[in-house]
C-alpha positions, 0 to 999 in steps of 0.5 A: 671500021665496023669491028674495033675488037677484030682490029685490035686482035689483028694488030696484035696478031700481025705484030706477033708474026712480025716479031715486034716488041711494042704495038700501039692500038687506038684505045677504048674501054673494051680494048683496055679490059681485054688488054688487062685480061691478057696481061693477067693471064701472062700473054703480054709482057706489059701495057700502058694507056696513054691519053695524049689525044681525044681517043688515047692509045694502048701501048702493048709490049709483046711477050716472047720465049727468051730461048727460041723467040717464039711468041707467047700468043700462038693463036688469037681468034675473034668468036663473036662478030658484029654480024653473028653474036655468040652468047653462052650461059654460065654452064656452057662456056667454051673450054679452050684447049681443055683449059690450057687456053683462055676465052675472054667473055664480056659479062654483066660484071665486066670482061673476064676469062671463061674460068672466072665466069664459070666460077661465078656462074654467069654467062655473056658474050664470048669475045675471043679465044687465046692460046 
């Protein structure tokens, strides 16, 4: 596997479309940080890190609308890829759906949303967008 973040996002996307409640993903530091940001912004219901083997796993409980069973994550897209990295400065960070969505940025101060990076005026690698 050459792109573990793309694999992480694809597993989330596939579990969402199949209406699964829980998805298990192999863990890494960057995946744990992306999961934390998704939880803080309300796109997933809960998560748990398990260190039962060498790598460990992340168990993510997906969030759905209780009325019509639509997933909370409508769109999940990888922006910066291993073949073509996308970096943005603090002033030209992308706005997703005019501020309704979230761009997840890897900065020198950790993984954060585009809004947090804009307020701190720091740029970084645009990992993915979620809405």
